[in-house]
C-alpha positions as CSV (number, residue, x, y, z in Angstrom):
1,M,42.2,20.5,-8.5
2,A,41.2,17.1,-9.9
3,K,40.4,18.7,-13.2
4,T,43.7,20.5,-13.2
5,I,45.7,17.3,-12.7
6,E,43.6,15.3,-15.2
7,T,44.2,18.1,-17.7
8,A,47.9,17.9,-17.0
9,F,47.8,14.1,-17.6
10,Q,46.0,14.6,-20.9
11,A,48.4,17.3,-22.0
12,S,51.3,14.9,-21.4
13,G,49.9,12.6,-24.1
14,R,50.0,9.5,-21.9
15,T,47.4,6.6,-22.3
16,Q,45.1,5.6,-19.5
17,S,46.1,2.0,-18.7
18,G,48.0,0.3,-15.8
19,S,48.1,-2.3,-13.1
20,L,47.5,-2.6,-9.3
21,H,51.3,-2.7,-8.8
22,D,51.5,0.7,-10.4
23,F,48.8,2.0,-8.0
24,F,50.7,1.0,-4.9
25,L,53.9,2.5,-6.4
26,C,52.0,5.7,-7.0
27,H,50.5,5.8,-3.5
28,S,53.8,5.2,-1.7
29,S,55.6,7.7,-3.9
30,V,53.1,10.4,-3.3
31,L,52.9,9.8,0.5
32,A,56.7,9.7,1.0
33,F,57.2,12.8,-1.1
34,H,54.6,14.7,0.9
35,L,56.1,13.8,4.2
36,V,59.5,14.9,3.2
37,I,58.9,18.0,1.1
38,G,55.3,19.1,2.0
39,Y,52.1,19.9,0.4
40,K,53.3,23.0,-1.3
41,R,55.5,20.9,-3.6
42,L,52.5,19.5,-5.4
43,K,54.0,20.2,-8.8
44,F,57.0,17.9,-8.0
45,C,54.6,15.2,-6.8
46,L,52.8,15.5,-10.1
47,T,56.1,14.6,-11.9
48,I,56.4,11.5,-9.8
49,I,52.8,10.5,-10.6
50,K,53.4,10.9,-14.3
51,K,56.4,8.6,-14.1
52,N,55.1,5.9,-11.9
53,C,51.3,5.8,-11.8
54,M,49.0,3.6,-13.9
55,K,47.0,5.8,-16.3
56,N,43.5,4.7,-15.2
57,S,40.9,7.3,-14.3
58,V,40.1,5.4,-11.0
59,L,43.7,5.5,-10.1
60,I,43.8,9.3,-10.6
61,T,40.9,9.7,-8.3
62,L,42.5,7.6,-5.6
63,C,45.8,9.5,-5.8
64,L,43.9,12.7,-5.5
65,L,42.2,11.4,-2.4
66,V,45.7,10.9,-0.9
67,F,46.5,14.5,-1.5
68,A,43.1,15.7,-0.2
69,G,43.6,13.7,3.0
70,L,47.1,15.0,3.6
71,S,46.0,18.6,2.8
72,S,43.2,18.4,5.3
73,C,45.5,17.1,8.0
74,S,47.9,20.0,7.2
75,K,45.2,22.6,7.6
76,D,43.8,20.9,10.7
77,K,47.3,21.3,12.4
78,G,47.2,25.0,11.6
79,E,50.3,24.9,9.4
80,E,48.8,27.2,6.7
81,P,49.1,30.9,7.8
82,D,46.2,33.2,7.5
83,L,47.1,35.6,4.7
84,T,43.7,37.4,4.4
85,P,43.9,41.2,4.8
86,K,41.4,42.7,7.1
87,N,39.4,45.5,5.4
88,I,39.6,49.0,6.9
89,E,36.3,50.7,6.8
90,V,36.5,54.0,5.0
91,T,33.8,56.4,3.9
92,A,33.7,57.9,0.4
93,K,35.1,61.1,2.0
94,S,37.9,59.2,3.6
95,S,38.8,57.4,0.4
96,E,39.0,60.7,-1.4
97,V,41.3,62.1,1.3
98,I,43.6,59.1,1.1
99,T,43.8,59.3,-2.7
100,Y,44.8,63.0,-2.5
101,S,47.2,62.4,0.4
102,N,49.0,59.8,-1.7
103,E,49.3,62.5,-4.4
104,F,51.0,64.8,-1.8
105,G,53.4,61.9,-0.8
106,V,54.4,61.0,-4.3
107,D,54.9,64.6,-5.3
108,L,57.0,65.3,-2.2
109,F,59.2,62.2,-2.8
110,S,59.7,63.1,-6.5
111,K,60.9,66.6,-5.7
112,V,63.3,65.3,-3.1
113,A,64.6,62.5,-5.3
114,L,65.2,64.7,-8.2
115,A,67.6,66.8,-6.1
116,E,69.5,63.9,-4.4
117,N,71.2,60.9,-6.0
118,K,71.5,59.0,-2.8
119,N,69.6,56.6,-0.6
120,L,66.6,58.3,0.9
121,M,63.2,57.6,2.4
122,L,60.3,59.8,3.4
123,S,57.1,59.1,5.3
124,P,54.1,60.8,3.5
125,L,51.9,59.6,6.4
126,S,54.1,61.2,9.0
127,A,54.5,64.4,7.1
128,S,50.8,64.7,6.4
129,A,49.9,64.1,10.0
130,A,52.3,66.8,11.3
131,L,51.3,69.3,8.6
132,T,47.6,68.7,9.3
133,M,48.2,69.5,12.9
134,L,49.8,72.7,11.8
135,L,46.9,73.3,9.4
136,N,44.6,73.5,12.5
137,G,46.6,76.6,13.6
138,C,46.6,78.4,10.3
139,G,44.3,81.2,8.9
140,G,43.8,83.1,5.7
141,D,46.0,82.5,2.8
142,T,48.4,80.4,4.9
143,Y,45.6,78.0,5.6
144,D,44.5,77.8,1.9
145,Q,48.0,77.3,0.7
146,L,48.8,74.5,3.1
147,K,45.5,72.8,2.5
148,S,46.2,72.9,-1.2
149,T,49.7,71.6,-0.7
150,L,48.4,68.6,1.2
151,K,45.9,68.0,-1.7
152,Y,42.9,68.1,0.6
153,P,39.6,68.6,-1.3
154,E,38.5,72.2,-1.2
155,Q,35.1,71.4,0.1
156,L,36.3,69.6,3.2
157,T,36.3,71.5,6.5
158,I,39.2,71.2,9.0
159,S,36.9,69.3,11.3
160,E,36.1,66.7,8.6
161,I,39.8,66.4,7.8
162,N,40.6,65.8,11.5
163,E,37.9,63.2,11.7
164,V,39.2,61.3,8.6
165,Y,42.7,61.3,10.1
166,K,41.5,60.1,13.5
167,S,39.4,57.2,12.0
168,L,42.1,56.1,9.6
169,V,44.9,56.1,12.1
170,S,42.8,54.3,14.8
171,Q,42.2,51.4,12.3
172,L,45.7,51.3,10.8
173,L,47.3,50.7,14.2
174,V,45.3,47.5,14.9
175,V,44.5,46.2,11.5
176,D,47.2,43.5,11.5
177,P,48.2,41.9,14.9
178,K,51.3,40.4,13.1
179,V,52.7,43.8,12.3
180,K,53.7,46.5,14.8
181,L,52.6,49.9,13.8
182,A,52.8,52.9,16.2
183,L,52.1,56.5,15.6
184,A,52.5,59.4,18.1
185,N,52.0,63.1,18.1
186,A,53.4,65.8,20.3
187,I,53.3,69.6,20.9
188,F,56.3,71.0,22.8
189,Y,56.0,74.7,23.5
190,R,58.2,77.3,25.3
191,M,57.1,77.8,28.9
192,G,55.6,81.3,29.1
193,F,54.5,81.3,25.4
194,T,50.7,81.7,25.2
195,V,49.0,79.0,23.1
196,K,45.3,79.3,22.4
197,P,43.3,76.7,24.3
198,P,41.2,75.6,21.3
199,F,44.3,74.6,19.4
200,L,45.7,72.6,22.3
201,S,42.2,71.0,22.8
202,T,42.1,69.9,19.2
203,M,45.6,68.5,19.3
204,E,44.7,66.5,22.4
205,N,41.3,65.2,21.3
206,D,41.7,64.7,17.6
207,F,45.4,63.8,17.4
208,N,45.9,62.3,20.8
209,A,49.0,64.5,21.1
210,E,51.3,64.7,24.1
211,I,51.4,68.4,25.2
212,D,54.2,69.7,27.3
213,G,55.5,73.2,28.2
214,L,59.3,73.2,28.5
215,D,61.9,75.7,29.5
216,F,63.7,75.9,26.1
217,S,66.7,77.6,27.7
218,L,67.6,74.5,29.6
219,P,69.5,71.5,28.2
220,S,66.8,69.3,29.6
221,A,64.3,70.6,27.0
222,L,66.4,69.3,24.1
223,T,66.9,66.0,26.0
224,T,63.1,65.7,26.5
225,I,62.3,66.3,22.8
226,N,65.0,63.9,21.5
227,K,64.0,61.3,24.0
228,W,60.4,61.5,22.8
229,A,61.5,60.9,19.2
230,S,63.7,57.9,20.3
231,D,61.0,56.4,22.5
232,N,58.4,56.5,19.8
233,T,60.7,55.0,17.1
234,N,62.0,52.1,19.2
235,G,65.4,53.9,19.4
236,K,65.9,54.0,15.7
237,I,65.8,57.8,15.5
238,P,67.6,58.9,18.7
239,K,68.0,62.6,17.8
240,V,66.0,65.1,15.7
241,L,67.3,68.4,17.1
242,E,70.9,69.5,17.7
243,K,69.9,72.7,19.5
244,I,66.9,74.9,20.2
245,S,66.9,78.4,18.7
246,G,66.5,81.3,21.1
247,D,63.5,82.4,19.1
248,A,61.8,78.9,19.0
249,V,58.4,78.8,20.6
250,M,56.9,75.5,19.5
251,F,57.7,72.1,17.9
252,I,54.9,70.1,16.3
253,M,55.9,66.5,16.0
254,N,54.8,63.2,14.6
255,A,56.5,59.8,15.0
256,L,55.7,56.7,13.0
257,Y,57.2,53.3,13.6
258,F,56.7,50.1,11.6
259,K,58.0,46.6,12.1
260,G,56.7,43.7,10.0
261,D,57.9,40.2,9.2
262,W,57.6,39.0,5.6
263,S,54.6,36.7,5.0
264,Y,57.0,34.6,3.1
265,Q,60.4,34.9,4.6
266,F,63.8,34.5,2.9
267,D,66.1,31.8,4.1
268,K,69.2,33.3,5.6
269,N,71.3,30.3,4.4
270,L,70.5,31.3,0.8
271,T,71.8,34.9,1.2
272,S,74.9,35.5,-0.8
273,D,77.1,38.3,-2.3
274,R,75.9,39.4,-5.7
275,V,76.5,42.3,-8.1
276,F,74.4,45.4,-7.8
277,Y,74.7,47.9,-10.6
278,T,74.7,51.5,-9.2
279,D,74.7,52.8,-12.8
280,E,75.5,51.7,-16.3
281,S,79.3,51.7,-15.7
282,N,79.7,51.0,-12.0
283,S,78.7,48.1,-9.6
284,V,79.3,46.9,-6.1
285,I,79.0,43.6,-4.4
286,V,76.1,43.5,-1.9
287,S,74.6,40.9,0.4
288,T,71.6,39.7,-1.5
289,M,68.6,37.6,-0.2
290,N,67.1,35.1,-2.5
291,G,64.3,32.6,-2.3
292,D,61.0,31.3,-3.7
293,V,58.6,33.7,-2.0
294,G,55.0,34.7,-2.4
295,S,54.8,37.9,-4.4
296,K,53.0,39.8,-7.2
297,V,54.6,41.3,-10.2
298,T,53.5,44.0,-12.7
299,G,55.1,46.2,-15.2
300,G,54.6,49.1,-17.5
301,A,56.4,51.6,-19.7
302,G,59.8,52.1,-18.1
303,Y,59.5,49.9,-15.1
304,N,59.0,46.5,-13.6
305,A,57.6,46.1,-10.1
306,I,57.1,43.5,-7.4
307,E,55.0,43.5,-4.2
308,L,56.0,41.5,-1.1
309,P,53.5,41.2,1.8
310,Y,54.0,41.4,5.6
311,G,52.0,39.6,8.2
312,Q,48.5,38.8,7.1
313,T,49.1,40.9,3.9
314,N,47.5,44.2,4.9
315,F,50.9,45.9,4.6
316,T,53.2,45.3,1.7
317,M,56.5,46.6,0.3
318,I,56.5,47.6,-3.4
319,V,59.8,47.6,-5.2
320,I,60.0,49.4,-8.6
321,V,63.0,48.7,-10.8
322,P,63.2,51.2,-13.7
323,T,64.2,49.8,-17.1
324,G,66.1,53.0,-17.7
325,T,67.8,55.3,-15.1
326,L,66.4,55.9,-11.6
327,A,66.5,59.6,-12.2
328,D,64.4,59.4,-15.3
329,F,61.8,57.3,-13.6
330,T,61.5,59.5,-10.5
331,A,61.1,62.5,-12.8
332,S,58.1,60.8,-14.4
333,L,56.6,59.4,-11.2
334,D,53.3,61.0,-10.3
335,V,50.1,59.8,-8.5
336,V,48.6,58.5,-11.8
337,K,51.6,56.2,-12.4
338,W,51.5,55.2,-8.7
339,N,47.9,54.3,-8.9
340,T,48.5,52.3,-12.1
341,I,51.2,50.3,-10.4
342,T,49.1,49.5,-7.3
343,A,46.1,48.7,-9.4
344,G,48.3,46.2,-11.3
345,F,48.9,44.4,-8.0
346,D,45.4,44.7,-6.6
347,S,43.9,43.1,-9.7
348,Q,45.7,39.9,-8.7
349,E,44.0,37.9,-6.0
350,E,46.8,35.6,-4.9
351,Y,50.5,35.9,-4.2
352,G,52.3,33.5,-6.5
353,E,55.6,31.9,-5.8
354,L,58.5,33.6,-7.5
355,T,62.3,33.4,-7.2
356,V,63.3,36.8,-5.9
357,Y,66.8,38.3,-5.6
358,M,66.7,41.3,-3.3
359,P,69.6,43.2,-1.6
360,K,69.6,43.7,2.1
361,F,69.8,47.4,3.0
362,K,69.8,49.7,6.0
363,F,70.2,53.4,6.2
364,S,69.2,56.6,8.1
365,Y,68.2,59.8,6.3
366,E,67.5,63.4,7.3
367,K,66.0,66.1,5.1
368,Q,64.7,69.6,5.6
369,L,61.7,70.0,3.4
370,N,61.2,73.8,3.3
371,D,62.2,74.2,-0.4
372,Q,60.1,71.2,-1.6
373,L,57.0,72.3,0.3
374,Q,57.3,75.9,-0.9
375,S,57.5,74.6,-4.5
376,M,54.3,72.7,-3.8
377,G,52.5,75.8,-2.7
378,M,53.2,76.2,1.1
379,I,54.7,79.7,0.8
380,D,53.3,82.1,3.3
381,A,53.8,79.8,6.4
382,F,57.6,80.1,5.9
383,N,57.5,83.9,5.6
384,P,58.0,85.8,8.9
385,Y,55.9,88.7,7.5
386,L,53.1,86.8,5.8
387,A,52.6,83.7,8.0
388,D,49.1,83.5,9.6
389,L,49.3,81.1,12.5
390,S,46.6,82.9,14.4
391,G,45.0,79.6,15.4
392,I,48.0,78.8,17.5
393,S,48.7,82.2,19.1
394,D,48.2,85.9,18.7
395,A,52.0,86.4,18.7
396,S,53.8,87.0,15.4
397,I,55.2,83.6,14.6
398,F,56.1,81.6,11.4
399,V,57.3,78.1,10.4
400,S,61.1,78.1,10.5
401,F,61.5,74.6,9.2
402,V,59.9,71.3,8.4
403,K,62.2,68.3,8.5
404,Q,62.1,64.5,8.5
405,N,64.4,62.0,10.1
406,T,63.9,58.4,8.8
407,F,65.3,54.9,9.3
408,V,64.8,51.7,7.4
409,E,66.3,48.2,7.6
410,V,65.3,45.3,5.3
411,D,66.6,41.8,5.8
412,E,65.5,38.1,5.5
413,K,63.0,38.4,8.3
414,G,61.2,41.6,7.3
415,T,61.4,45.3,7.6
416,E,61.8,47.9,10.3
417,A,61.1,51.5,9.4
418,A,60.6,54.8,11.4
419,A,60.1,58.4,10.7
420,V,59.9,61.6,12.8
421,T,58.5,64.8,11.3
422,T,59.4,68.0,13.2
423,I,57.9,71.4,12.5
424,G,59.7,74.3,14.1
425,I,57.8,77.5,14.9
426,E,59.6,80.7,15.9
427,Y,59.0,84.4,16.6
428,T,59.3,86.7,13.6
429,S,62.3,88.5,15.0
430,T,64.6,86.3,13.0
431,Q,64.7,85.1,9.4
432,P,63.9,81.5,8.5
433,Q,66.7,79.0,8.4
434,P,68.2,78.0,5.0
435,R,66.3,75.6,3.3
436,M,63.1,36.1,-10.6
437,F,62.8,39.3,-10.4
438,T,66.2,40.7,-9.6
439,I,66.8,44.0,-7.9
440,D,70.3,44.8,-8.8
441,K,70.2,48.4,-9.7
442,P,68.9,51.6,-8.0
443,F,65.2,51.3,-7.1
444,V,62.3,53.0,-5.5
445,F,60.6,51.3,-2.5
446,A,57.4,52.1,-0.6
447,I,55.4,50.6,2.2
448,R,51.6,50.9,2.1
449,E,48.4,49.5,3.7
450,R,46.8,47.9,0.7
451,T,43.1,47.8,1.5
452,T,43.1,51.6,1.7
453,N,46.3,52.2,-0.4
454,T,47.6,54.5,2.4
455,L,51.2,55.3,1.6
456,L,53.3,55.0,4.8
457,F,56.9,55.3,3.5
458,I,58.5,55.8,0.1
459,G,62.2,56.0,-0.7
460,Q,65.0,55.0,-3.1
461,V,68.2,53.0,-2.8
462,V,71.1,54.1,-4.9
463,N,73.7,52.0,-3.1
464,P,72.6,49.3,-0.5
465,L,76.0,49.6,1.2
466,D,75.6,53.3,2.1
467,D,74.4,53.8,5.7
């Protein structure tokens, strides 16, 4: 730091001469300014030094000692937060699975976003977890198609996939004590429907799933399933099913809940109404946070992006603002571009202070994903006459729907997000159901764990005012 300040003095073109009076003036100015503003305003203190201090090299050393002493006291008092991410241990096999799972998540988001010009959010991690549970019950072409859709490497066995999932989730849940992350799985099946014991055993042992046989004909079954979703999302997703079909035999479910405070929080007193441009010709006034916060920025052809950390910085939010239209960007978004963006952030070691303007937003979203998953290769599972779910039961059954319910709220303190993925399985007697960095325009956002680059949530905001 001494070399940095000396260089700054030299760059200013000042001479190195002065008096004892100047030294005391320097000392008092530096000390008073530190007590009022704090150590992080070193750059302002440097301005005071330039104006008032003698230009003697001994003086520079003494002034630096004042800073060093004050900095030491600050750290001794524990005022500096620990912003060091804890590394998650992953094998080469696990890293490969995470990479391909991110490809699944980005592809799924892109296909949904292309069809809907509205606020939306999906959870790739939740969808992947529920569909991997289903994968354990598939056979033949149904298994191969779903495994390919999920982008799992061909050489991996289902046992290896389960082990990777189990190891990753167990570490994700505890990696940052400053962030609350909860994940739960469940199997609810119709009482009297015969489920193969090995399937239930795998669900219990590898996925820690709650398993419950219910009388689907009673209203209490619907209440139980919706209550499970609500309880495991802190009440943010109170209902995932409106009714239970007379042919329904099982629901495979995953719930994911996230709540994290920004590592560098926005000051509520600075939040104000600002313009947000929903497209080239329309705008709305939205409540917009602003502040000098720790962040990383990167950019590329067609976009600028910012990363804002939570807690000890394991988890972050990435906001991508296209330079063109949101639709054009999402159409071009693939895992290669996603990896380029995250690599741009990961190449930067520190979070630098930047003035950020960011709209507050809050919305819920529900989407049936049958069409998108079929376009990604999961075809036979939805076909009553081709589905092979023989790992679950010997009965003729198929996947009637895969849907996600999500919730997200972003404010000055941090972010709360939740997702529930529900997979409905029915008898084949019926057909499937129908299938200064300023953020002031529609954008894509995502939440990830950055040491593994695991993608938890990804969404878009077209209008922050829409619930």
